PQR file of N, CA, C, O and H, with PARSE charges and radii, in Angstrom:
ATOM      1  N   UNK A   1     -12.103  11.569  10.670 -0.4000 1.5000
ATOM      2  CA  UNK A   1     -11.377  10.805   9.630 -0.0000 2.0000
ATOM      3  C   UNK A   1     -10.037  11.534   9.496  0.5500 1.7000
ATOM      4  O   UNK A   1      -9.050  10.893   9.136 -0.5500 1.4000
ATOM      5  N   UNK A   2      -9.955  12.787   9.754 -0.4000 1.5000
ATOM      6  CA  UNK A   2      -8.668  13.508   9.750 -0.0000 2.0000
ATOM      7  C   UNK A   2      -7.727  13.105  10.648  0.5500 1.7000
ATOM      8  O   UNK A   2      -6.577  12.904  10.258 -0.5500 1.4000
ATOM      9  H   UNK A   2     -10.757  13.308  10.046  0.4000 1.0000
ATOM     10  N   UNK A   3      -8.075  12.934  11.950 -0.4000 1.5000
ATOM     11  CA  UNK A   3      -7.011  12.553  12.844 -0.0000 2.0000
ATOM     12  C   UNK A   3      -6.362  11.286  12.566  0.5500 1.7000
ATOM     13  O   UNK A   3      -5.158  11.122  12.765 -0.5500 1.4000
ATOM     14  H   UNK A   3      -9.010  13.098  12.267  0.4000 1.0000
ATOM     15  N   UNK A   4      -7.251  10.245  12.039 -0.4000 1.5000
ATOM     16  CA  UNK A   4      -6.599   9.045  11.479 -0.0000 2.0000
ATOM     17  C   UNK A   4      -5.629   9.097  10.413  0.5500 1.7000
ATOM     18  O   UNK A   4      -4.537   8.529  10.381 -0.5500 1.4000
ATOM     19  H   UNK A   4      -8.229  10.378  11.877  0.4000 1.0000
ATOM     20  N   UNK A   5      -6.168   9.867   9.519 -0.4000 1.5000
ATOM     21  CA  UNK A   5      -5.105  10.111   8.289 -0.0000 2.0000
ATOM     22  C   UNK A   5      -4.018  10.873   8.642  0.5500 1.7000
ATOM     23  O   UNK A   5      -2.944  10.652   8.082 -0.5500 1.4000
ATOM     24  H   UNK A   5      -7.055  10.328   9.545  0.4000 1.0000
ATOM     25  N   UNK A   6      -4.122  11.828   9.567 -0.4000 1.5000
ATOM     26  CA  UNK A   6      -3.042  12.703   9.988 -0.0000 2.0000
ATOM     27  C   UNK A   6      -1.889  11.564  10.641  0.5500 1.7000
ATOM     28  O   UNK A   6      -0.725  11.418  10.268 -0.5500 1.4000
ATOM     29  H   UNK A   6      -4.994  12.007  10.022  0.4000 1.0000
ATOM     30  N   UNK A   7      -2.542  10.891  11.624 -0.4000 1.5000
ATOM     31  CA  UNK A   7      -1.588   9.912  12.221 -0.0000 2.0000
ATOM     32  C   UNK A   7      -0.670   9.191  11.285  0.5500 1.7000
ATOM     33  O   UNK A   7       0.559   9.223  11.350 -0.5500 1.4000
ATOM     34  H   UNK A   7      -3.488  11.010  11.926  0.4000 1.0000
ATOM     35  N   UNK A   8      -1.498   8.436  10.271 -0.4000 1.5000
ATOM     36  CA  UNK A   8      -0.739   7.510   9.290 -0.0000 2.0000
ATOM     37  C   UNK A   8       0.217   8.411   8.618  0.5500 1.7000
ATOM     38  O   UNK A   8       1.355   7.987   8.419 -0.5500 1.4000
ATOM     39  H   UNK A   8      -2.497   8.410  10.218  0.4000 1.0000
ATOM     40  N   UNK A   9      -0.111   9.630   8.235 -0.4000 1.5000
ATOM     41  CA  UNK A   9       0.847  10.420   7.519 -0.0000 2.0000
ATOM     42  C   UNK A   9       2.068  10.781   8.285  0.5500 1.7000
ATOM     43  O   UNK A   9       3.152  10.930   7.720 -0.5500 1.4000
ATOM     44  H   UNK A   9      -1.035   9.975   8.396  0.4000 1.0000
ATOM     45  N   UNK A  10       1.901  10.925   9.579 -0.4000 1.5000
ATOM     46  CA  UNK A  10       2.916  11.361  10.590 -0.0000 2.0000
ATOM     47  C   UNK A  10       3.795   9.907  10.743  0.5500 1.7000
ATOM     48  O   UNK A  10       5.023  10.001  10.754 -0.5500 1.4000
ATOM     49  H   UNK A  10       1.021  10.804  10.038  0.4000 1.0000
ATOM     50  N   UNK A  11       3.326   8.912  10.830 -0.4000 1.5000
ATOM     51  CA  UNK A  11       4.153   7.513  11.022 -0.0000 2.0000
ATOM     52  C   UNK A  11       4.861   7.370   9.624  0.5500 1.7000
ATOM     53  O   UNK A  11       6.013   6.938   9.598 -0.5500 1.4000
ATOM     54  H   UNK A  11       2.329   8.836  10.821  0.4000 1.0000
ATOM     55  N   UNK A  12       4.233   7.705   8.492 -0.4000 1.5000
ATOM     56  CA  UNK A  12       4.967   7.686   7.309 -0.0000 2.0000
ATOM     57  C   UNK A  12       6.193   8.643   7.203  0.5500 1.7000
ATOM     58  O   UNK A  12       7.227   8.289   6.637 -0.5500 1.4000
ATOM     59  H   UNK A  12       3.297   8.055   8.513  0.4000 1.0000
ATOM     60  N   UNK A  13       6.033   9.886   7.777 -0.4000 1.5000
ATOM     61  CA  UNK A  13       7.121  10.756   7.817 -0.0000 2.0000
ATOM     62  C   UNK A  13       8.169  10.198   8.720  0.5500 1.7000
ATOM     63  O   UNK A  13       9.326  10.103   8.309 -0.5500 1.4000
ATOM     64  H   UNK A  13       5.193  10.174   8.236  0.4000 1.0000
ATOM     65  N   UNK A  14       7.849   9.836   9.881 -0.4000 1.5000
ATOM     66  CA  UNK A  14       8.803   9.335  10.716 -0.0000 2.0000
ATOM     67  C   UNK A  14       9.482   8.057  10.276  0.5500 1.7000
ATOM     68  O   UNK A  14      10.645   7.913  10.652 -0.5500 1.4000
ATOM     69  H   UNK A  14       6.910   9.913  10.215  0.4000 1.0000
ATOM     70  N   UNK A  15       9.003   7.226   9.630 -0.4000 1.5000
ATOM     71  CA  UNK A  15       9.506   5.964   9.295 -0.0000 2.0000
ATOM     72  C   UNK A  15      10.040   5.857   7.678  0.5500 1.7000
ATOM     73  O   UNK A  15      10.734   4.946   7.226 -0.5500 1.4000
ATOM     74  H   UNK A  15       8.058   7.343   9.325  0.4000 1.0000
ATOM     75  N   UNK A  16       9.591   6.885   7.031 -0.4000 1.5000
ATOM     76  CA  UNK A  16      10.059   7.089   5.625 -0.0000 2.0000
ATOM     77  C   UNK A  16       9.207   5.998   4.671  0.5500 1.7000
ATOM     78  O   UNK A  16       9.545   5.680   3.531 -0.5500 1.4000
ATOM     79  H   UNK A  16       9.027   7.625   7.398  0.4000 1.0000
ATOM     80  N   UNK A  17       8.147   5.547   5.315 -0.4000 1.5000
ATOM     81  CA  UNK A  17       7.482   4.448   4.448 -0.0000 2.0000
ATOM     82  C   UNK A  17       6.238   5.083   3.596  0.5500 1.7000
ATOM     83  O   UNK A  17       5.313   5.748   4.064 -0.5500 1.4000
ATOM     84  H   UNK A  17       7.873   5.806   6.241  0.4000 1.0000
ATOM     85  N   UNK A  18       6.428   4.744   2.335 -0.4000 1.5000
ATOM     86  CA  UNK A  18       5.460   5.313   1.359 -0.0000 2.0000
ATOM     87  C   UNK A  18       4.094   4.628   1.618  0.5500 1.7000
ATOM     88  O   UNK A  18       4.017   3.405   1.503 -0.5500 1.4000
ATOM     89  H   UNK A  18       7.179   4.204   1.955  0.4000 1.0000
ATOM     90  N   UNK A  19       2.916   5.436   1.996 -0.4000 1.5000
ATOM     91  CA  UNK A  19       1.663   4.976   2.306 -0.0000 2.0000
ATOM     92  C   UNK A  19       1.126   4.566   0.906  0.5500 1.7000
ATOM     93  O   UNK A  19       0.151   3.816   0.955 -0.5500 1.4000
ATOM     94  H   UNK A  19       2.979   6.429   2.089  0.4000 1.0000
ATOM     95  N   UNK A  20       1.563   4.906  -0.319 -0.4000 1.5000
ATOM     96  CA  UNK A  20       0.966   4.707  -1.491 -0.0000 2.0000
ATOM     97  C   UNK A  20       0.263   5.643  -2.006  0.5500 1.7000
ATOM     98  O   UNK A  20      -0.426   6.376  -1.296 -0.5500 1.4000
ATOM     99  H   UNK A  20       2.355   5.516  -0.358  0.4000 1.0000
ATOM    100  N   UNK A  21       0.332   5.780  -3.456 -0.4000 1.5000
ATOM    101  CA  UNK A  21      -0.339   6.815  -4.202 -0.0000 2.0000
ATOM    102  C   UNK A  21      -1.900   7.004  -3.840  0.5500 1.7000
ATOM    103  O   UNK A  21      -2.464   8.063  -3.561 -0.5500 1.4000
ATOM    104  H   UNK A  21       0.891   5.185  -4.033  0.4000 1.0000
ATOM    105  N   UNK A  22      -2.457   5.707  -3.915 -0.4000 1.5000
ATOM    106  CA  UNK A  22      -3.819   5.821  -3.775 -0.0000 2.0000
ATOM    107  C   UNK A  22      -4.336   6.302  -2.515  0.5500 1.7000
ATOM    108  O   UNK A  22      -5.393   6.931  -2.456 -0.5500 1.4000
ATOM    109  H   UNK A  22      -1.999   4.847  -4.142  0.4000 1.0000
ATOM    110  N   UNK A  23      -3.567   6.005  -1.415 -0.4000 1.5000
ATOM    111  CA  UNK A  23      -3.894   6.674  -0.052 -0.0000 2.0000
ATOM    112  C   UNK A  23      -3.748   7.986   0.017  0.5500 1.7000
ATOM    113  O   UNK A  23      -4.569   8.712   0.577 -0.5500 1.4000
ATOM    114  H   UNK A  23      -2.709   5.494  -1.462  0.4000 1.0000
ATOM    115  N   UNK A  24      -2.427   8.501  -0.688 -0.4000 1.5000
ATOM    116  CA  UNK A  24      -2.192   9.940  -0.530 -0.0000 2.0000
ATOM    117  C   UNK A  24      -3.262  10.782  -1.443  0.5500 1.7000
ATOM    118  O   UNK A  24      -3.601  11.928  -1.149 -0.5500 1.4000
ATOM    119  H   UNK A  24      -1.760   7.911  -1.143  0.4000 1.0000
ATOM    120  N   UNK A  25      -3.767  10.054  -2.619 -0.4000 1.5000
ATOM    121  CA  UNK A  25      -4.598  10.675  -3.490 -0.0000 2.0000
ATOM    122  C   UNK A  25      -5.861  10.912  -2.641  0.5500 1.7000
ATOM    123  O   UNK A  25      -6.405  12.017  -2.655 -0.5500 1.4000
ATOM    124  H   UNK A  25      -3.492   9.123  -2.858  0.4000 1.0000
ATOM    125  N   UNK A  26      -6.326   9.913  -1.917 -0.4000 1.5000
ATOM    126  CA  UNK A  26      -7.574  10.028  -1.307 -0.0000 2.0000
ATOM    127  C   UNK A  26      -7.559  11.083  -0.255  0.5500 1.7000
ATOM    128  O   UNK A  26      -8.572  11.765  -0.096 -0.5500 1.4000
ATOM    129  H   UNK A  26      -5.884   9.016  -1.905  0.4000 1.0000
ATOM    130  N   UNK A  27      -6.464  11.284   0.502 -0.4000 1.5000
ATOM    131  CA  UNK A  27      -6.268  12.277   1.506 -0.0000 2.0000
ATOM    132  C   UNK A  27      -6.240  13.528   0.790  0.5500 1.7000
ATOM    133  O   UNK A  27      -6.940  14.442   1.226 -0.5500 1.4000
ATOM    134  H   UNK A  27      -5.642  10.730   0.373  0.4000 1.0000
ATOM    135  N   UNK A  28      -5.501  13.721  -0.297 -0.4000 1.5000
ATOM    136  CA  UNK A  28      -5.363  14.851  -1.016 -0.0000 2.0000
ATOM    137  C   UNK A  28      -6.766  15.379  -1.394  0.5500 1.7000
ATOM    138  O   UNK A  28      -7.120  16.539  -1.183 -0.5500 1.4000
ATOM    139  H   UNK A  28      -4.932  12.978  -0.651  0.4000 1.0000
ATOM    140  N   UNK A  29      -7.533  14.433  -1.968 -0.4000 1.5000
ATOM    141  CA  UNK A  29      -9.066  14.960  -2.502 -0.0000 2.0000
ATOM    142  C   UNK A  29      -9.860  15.261  -1.309  0.5500 1.7000
ATOM    143  O   UNK A  29     -10.722  16.129  -1.440 -0.5500 1.4000
ATOM    144  H   UNK A  29      -7.246  13.491  -2.139  0.4000 1.0000
ATOM    145  N   UNK A  30      -9.725  14.715  -0.204 -0.4000 1.5000
ATOM    146  CA  UNK A  30     -10.745  14.933   0.903 -0.0000 2.0000
ATOM    147  C   UNK A  30     -10.516  16.094   1.833  0.5500 1.7000
ATOM    148  O   UNK A  30     -11.452  16.636   2.422 -0.5500 1.4000
ATOM    149  H   UNK A  30      -9.024  14.009  -0.098  0.4000 1.0000
ATOM    150  N   UNK A  31      -9.134  16.509   1.972 -0.4000 1.5000
ATOM    151  CA  UNK A  31      -8.908  17.565   2.912 -0.0000 2.0000
ATOM    152  C   UNK A  31      -7.724  18.424   2.583  0.5500 1.7000
ATOM    153  O   UNK A  31      -6.567  18.013   2.493 -0.5500 1.4000
ATOM    154  H   UNK A  31      -8.374  16.069   1.494  0.4000 1.0000
ATOM    155  N   UNK A  32      -8.147  19.706   2.406 -0.4000 1.5000
ATOM    156  CA  UNK A  32      -6.779  20.637   2.128 -0.0000 2.0000
ATOM    157  C   UNK A  32      -5.769  20.719   3.141  0.5500 1.7000
ATOM    158  O   UNK A  32      -4.606  21.013   2.865 -0.5500 1.4000
ATOM    159  H   UNK A  32      -9.087  20.039   2.479  0.4000 1.0000
ATOM    160  N   UNK A  33      -6.180  20.461   4.348 -0.4000 1.5000
ATOM    161  CA  UNK A  33      -5.242  20.600   5.388 -0.0000 2.0000
ATOM    162  C   UNK A  33      -4.161  19.447   5.181  0.5500 1.7000
ATOM    163  O   UNK A  33      -2.962  19.618   5.402 -0.5500 1.4000
ATOM    164  H   UNK A  33      -7.124  20.221   4.572  0.4000 1.0000
ATOM    165  N   UNK A  34      -4.704  18.292   4.746 -0.4000 1.5000
ATOM    166  CA  UNK A  34      -3.749  17.184   4.555 -0.0000 2.0000
ATOM    167  C   UNK A  34      -2.865  17.394   3.432  0.5500 1.7000
ATOM    168  O   UNK A  34      -1.729  16.919   3.428 -0.5500 1.4000
ATOM    169  H   UNK A  34      -5.677  18.153   4.566  0.4000 1.0000
ATOM    170  N   UNK A  35      -3.366  18.138   2.397 -0.4000 1.5000
ATOM    171  CA  UNK A  35      -2.354  18.557   1.249 -0.0000 2.0000
ATOM    172  C   UNK A  35      -1.218  19.176   1.649  0.5500 1.7000
ATOM    173  O   UNK A  35      -0.198  18.978   0.989 -0.5500 1.4000
ATOM    174  H   UNK A  35      -4.289  18.524   2.400  0.4000 1.0000
ATOM    175  N   UNK A  36      -1.183  19.995   2.742 -0.4000 1.5000
ATOM    176  CA  UNK A  36       0.016  20.560   3.210 -0.0000 2.0000
ATOM    177  C   UNK A  36       0.905  19.582   3.665  0.5500 1.7000
ATOM    178  O   UNK A  36       2.078  19.628   3.296 -0.5500 1.4000
ATOM    179  H   UNK A  36      -2.011  20.156   3.278  0.4000 1.0000
ATOM    180  N   UNK A  37       0.478  18.633   4.473 -0.4000 1.5000
ATOM    181  CA  UNK A  37       1.201  17.523   4.993 -0.0000 2.0000
ATOM    182  C   UNK A  37       1.891  16.621   3.843  0.5500 1.7000
ATOM    183  O   UNK A  37       3.055  16.228   3.915 -0.5500 1.4000
ATOM    184  H   UNK A  37      -0.475  18.595   4.773  0.4000 1.0000
ATOM    185  N   UNK A  38       1.062  16.365   2.833 -0.4000 1.5000
ATOM    186  CA  UNK A  38       1.544  15.520   1.758 -0.0000 2.0000
ATOM    187  C   UNK A  38       2.534  16.207   0.973  0.5500 1.7000
ATOM    188  O   UNK A  38       3.515  15.581   0.571 -0.5500 1.4000
ATOM    189  H   UNK A  38       0.117  16.685   2.774  0.4000 1.0000
ATOM    190  N   UNK A  39       2.376  17.488   0.698 -0.4000 1.5000
ATOM    191  CA  UNK A  39       3.450  18.286   0.023 -0.0000 2.0000
ATOM    192  C   UNK A  39       4.671  18.238   0.807  0.5500 1.7000
ATOM    193  O   UNK A  39       5.700  17.936   0.203 -0.5500 1.4000
ATOM    194  H   UNK A  39       1.580  17.996   1.024  0.4000 1.0000
ATOM    195  N   UNK A  40       4.733  18.493   2.098 -0.4000 1.5000
ATOM    196  CA  UNK A  40       5.988  18.238   3.023 -0.0000 2.0000
ATOM    197  C   UNK A  40       6.567  16.872   2.845  0.5500 1.7000
ATOM    198  O   UNK A  40       7.780  16.712   2.705 -0.5500 1.4000
ATOM    199  H   UNK A  40       3.897  18.737   2.589  0.4000 1.0000
ATOM    200  N   UNK A  41       5.706  15.881   2.850 -0.4000 1.5000
ATOM    201  CA  UNK A  41       6.163  14.427   2.626 -0.0000 2.0000
ATOM    202  C   UNK A  41       6.884  14.253   1.299  0.5500 1.7000
ATOM    203  O   UNK A  41       7.892  13.554   1.188 -0.5500 1.4000
ATOM    204  H   UNK A  41       4.721  16.011   2.963  0.4000 1.0000
ATOM    205  N   UNK A  42       6.378  14.854   0.397 -0.4000 1.5000
ATOM    206  CA  UNK A  42       6.938  14.440  -1.017 -0.0000 2.0000
ATOM    207  C   UNK A  42       8.117  15.247  -1.192  0.5500 1.7000
ATOM    208  O   UNK A  42       8.881  14.820  -2.059 -0.5500 1.4000
ATOM    209  H   UNK A  42       5.560  15.421   0.487  0.4000 1.0000
ATOM    210  N   UNK A  43       8.466  16.290  -0.604 -0.4000 1.5000
ATOM    211  CA  UNK A  43       9.708  17.167  -0.627 -0.0000 2.0000
ATOM    212  C   UNK A  43      10.593  16.264   0.128  0.5500 1.7000
ATOM    213  O   UNK A  43      11.647  15.883  -0.381 -0.5500 1.4000
ATOM    214  H   UNK A  43       7.846  16.637   0.100  0.4000 1.0000
ATOM    215  N   UNK A  44      10.228  15.887   1.335 -0.4000 1.5000
ATOM    216  CA  UNK A  44      11.166  14.974   2.302 -0.0000 2.0000
ATOM    217  C   UNK A  44      11.502  13.682   1.676  0.5500 1.7000
ATOM    218  O   UNK A  44      12.625  13.230   1.899 -0.5500 1.4000
ATOM    219  H   UNK A  44       9.371  16.196   1.749  0.4000 1.0000
ATOM    220  N   UNK A  45      10.701  13.033   0.934 -0.4000 1.5000
ATOM    221  CA  UNK A  45      11.075  11.645   0.343 -0.0000 2.0000
ATOM    222  C   UNK A  45      10.686  11.577  -1.222  0.5500 1.7000
ATOM    223  O   UNK A  45       9.683  10.992  -1.629 -0.5500 1.4000
ATOM    224  H   UNK A  45       9.789  13.400   0.752  0.4000 1.0000
ATOM    225  N   UNK A  46      11.577  12.228  -2.016 -0.4000 1.5000
ATOM    226  CA  UNK A  46      11.536  12.250  -3.396 -0.0000 2.0000
ATOM    227  C   UNK A  46      11.607  10.917  -4.056  0.5500 1.7000
ATOM    228  O   UNK A  46      11.170  10.671  -5.179 -0.5500 1.4000
ATOM    229  H   UNK A  46      12.392  12.703  -1.685  0.4000 1.0000
ATOM    230  N   UNK A  47      12.338   9.885  -3.065 -0.4000 1.5000
ATOM    231  CA  UNK A  47      12.509   8.610  -3.731 -0.0000 2.0000
ATOM    232  C   UNK A  47      11.217   7.714  -3.733  0.5500 1.7000
ATOM    233  O   UNK A  47      11.197   6.555  -4.148 -0.5500 1.4000
ATOM    234  H   UNK A  47      12.693  10.086  -2.152  0.4000 1.0000
ATOM    235  N   UNK A  48      10.190   8.365  -3.241 -0.4000 1.5000
ATOM    236  CA  UNK A  48       8.858   7.678  -3.556 -0.0000 2.0000
ATOM    237  C   UNK A  48       8.290   7.791  -4.869  0.5500 1.7000
ATOM    238  O   UNK A  48       7.382   7.073  -5.289 -0.5500 1.4000
ATOM    239  H   UNK A  48      10.207   9.306  -2.904  0.4000 1.0000
ATOM    240  N   UNK A  49       8.898   8.789  -5.554 -0.4000 1.5000
ATOM    241  CA  UNK A  49       8.453   9.077  -7.043 -0.0000 2.0000
ATOM    242  C   UNK A  49       7.049   9.411  -7.253  0.5500 1.7000
ATOM    243  O   UNK A  49       6.329   8.859  -8.086 -0.5500 1.4000
ATOM    244  H   UNK A  49       9.635   9.372  -5.213  0.4000 1.0000
ATOM    245  N   UNK A  50       6.625  10.533  -6.294 -0.4000 1.5000
ATOM    246  CA  UNK A  50       5.412  10.941  -6.395 -0.0000 2.0000
ATOM    247  C   UNK A  50       5.524  12.386  -6.639  0.5500 1.7000
ATOM    248  O   UNK A  50       6.356  12.968  -5.943 -0.5500 1.4000
ATOM    249  H   UNK A  50       7.210  10.981  -5.618  0.4000 1.0000
ATOM    250  N   UNK A  51       4.814  13.127  -7.539 -0.4000 1.5000
ATOM    251  CA  UNK A  51       5.041  14.636  -7.828 -0.0000 2.0000
ATOM    252  C   UNK A  51       3.510  15.293  -7.831  0.5500 1.7000
ATOM    253  O   UNK A  51       2.491  14.645  -8.067 -0.5500 1.4000
ATOM    254  H   UNK A  51       4.138  12.655  -8.105  0.4000 1.0000
ATOM    255  N   UNK A  52       3.551  16.454  -7.577 -0.4000 1.5000
ATOM    256  CA  UNK A  52       2.338  17.323  -7.670 -0.0000 2.0000
ATOM    257  C   UNK A  52       2.368  18.131  -9.059  0.5500 1.7000
ATOM    258  O   UNK A  52       3.110  19.098  -9.233 -0.5500 1.4000
ATOM    259  H   UNK A  52       4.379  16.981  -7.386  0.4000 1.0000
ATOM    260  N   UNK A  53       1.478  17.631 -10.032 -0.4000 1.5000
ATOM    261  CA  UNK A  53       1.589  18.412 -11.302 -0.0000 2.0000
ATOM    262  C   UNK A  53       0.069  19.053 -11.489  0.5500 1.7000
ATOM    263  O   UNK A  53      -0.958  18.375 -11.526 -0.5500 1.4000
ATOM    264  H   UNK A  53       0.875  16.846  -9.890  0.4000 1.0000
ATOM    265  N   UNK A  54       0.135  20.470 -11.596 -0.4000 1.5000
ATOM    266  CA  UNK A  54      -0.947  21.290 -11.777 -0.0000 2.0000
ATOM    267  C   UNK A  54      -2.181  20.728 -10.667  0.5500 1.7000
ATOM    268  O   UNK A  54      -3.335  20.482 -11.018 -0.5500 1.4000
ATOM    269  H   UNK A  54       0.969  21.021 -11.565  0.4000 1.0000
ATOM    270  N   UNK A  55      -1.690  20.600  -9.360 -0.4000 1.5000
ATOM    271  CA  UNK A  55      -2.602  20.212  -8.423 -0.0000 2.0000
ATOM    272  C   UNK A  55      -2.959  18.719  -8.284  0.5500 1.7000
ATOM    273  O   UNK A  55      -3.795  18.317  -7.475 -0.5500 1.4000
ATOM    274  H   UNK A  55      -0.752  20.800  -9.076  0.4000 1.0000
ATOM    275  N   UNK A  56      -2.334  17.997  -9.048 -0.4000 1.5000
ATOM    276  CA  UNK A  56      -2.808  16.491  -9.114 -0.0000 2.0000
ATOM    277  C   UNK A  56      -1.476  15.639  -8.683  0.5500 1.7000
ATOM    278  O   UNK A  56      -0.343  15.926  -9.068 -0.5500 1.4000
ATOM    279  H   UNK A  56      -1.655  18.323  -9.706  0.4000 1.0000
ATOM    280  N   UNK A  57      -1.771  14.639  -7.897 -0.4000 1.5000
ATOM    281  CA  UNK A  57      -0.673  13.805  -7.469 -0.0000 2.0000
ATOM    282  C   UNK A  57      -0.503  12.657  -8.579  0.5500 1.7000
ATOM    283  O   UNK A  57      -1.473  12.097  -9.089 -0.5500 1.4000
ATOM    284  H   UNK A  57      -2.691  14.405  -7.584  0.4000 1.0000
ATOM    285  N   UNK A  58       0.704  12.393  -8.870 -0.4000 1.5000
ATOM    286  CA  UNK A  58       0.975  11.328  -9.961 -0.0000 2.0000
ATOM    287  C   UNK A  58       2.415  10.869  -9.924  0.5500 1.7000
ATOM    288  O   UNK A  58       3.315  11.669  -9.666 -0.5500 1.4000
ATOM    289  H   UNK A  58       1.493  12.847  -8.456  0.4000 1.0000
ATOM    290  N   UNK A  59       2.657   9.546 -10.188 -0.4000 1.5000
ATOM    291  CA  UNK A  59       3.947   8.990 -10.257 -0.0000 2.0000
ATOM    292  C   UNK A  59       4.690   9.781 -11.395  0.5500 1.7000
ATOM    293  O   UNK A  59       4.233   9.898 -12.532 -0.5500 1.4000
ATOM    294  H   UNK A  59       1.927   8.896 -10.398  0.4000 1.0000
ATOM    295  N   UNK A  60       5.876  10.308 -10.972 -0.4000 1.5000
ATOM    296  CA  UNK A  60       6.825  11.094 -11.718 -0.0000 2.0000
ATOM    297  C   UNK A  60       7.517  10.239 -12.781  0.5500 1.7000
ATOM    298  O   UNK A  60       7.880  10.767 -13.832 -0.5500 1.4000
ATOM    299  H   UNK A  60       6.248  10.213 -10.048  0.4000 1.0000
ATOM    300  N   UNK A  61       7.717   8.914 -12.543 -0.4000 1.5000
ATOM    301  CA  UNK A  61       8.376   8.061 -13.385 -0.0000 2.0000
ATOM    302  C   UNK A  61       7.487   7.296 -14.462  0.5500 1.7000
ATOM    303  O   UNK A  61       7.967   6.422 -15.184 -0.5500 1.4000
ATOM    304  H   UNK A  61       7.422   8.485 -11.689  0.4000 1.0000
ATOM    305  N   UNK A  62       6.196   7.677 -14.513 -0.4000 1.5000
ATOM    306  CA  UNK A  62       5.178   6.998 -15.482 -0.0000 2.0000
ATOM    307  C   UNK A  62       5.264   7.748 -16.840  0.5500 1.7000
ATOM    308  O   UNK A  62       4.553   7.401 -17.783 -0.5500 1.4000
ATOM    309  H   UNK A  62       5.805   8.387 -13.926  0.4000 1.0000
TER
END
């Protein structure tokens, strides 16, 4: 499961396409290694409007 998710996150990083909060949350909950990738994505793409607050992903404009 991790290789497929990692690939999708890499594509998102290369294209700047937001994979969606639900998908990111699913990856975040399932795999600590993917949390590192997601943190880097959120720093790179603040326009996605997703933040990490107390270890939880959420829309920052909500």
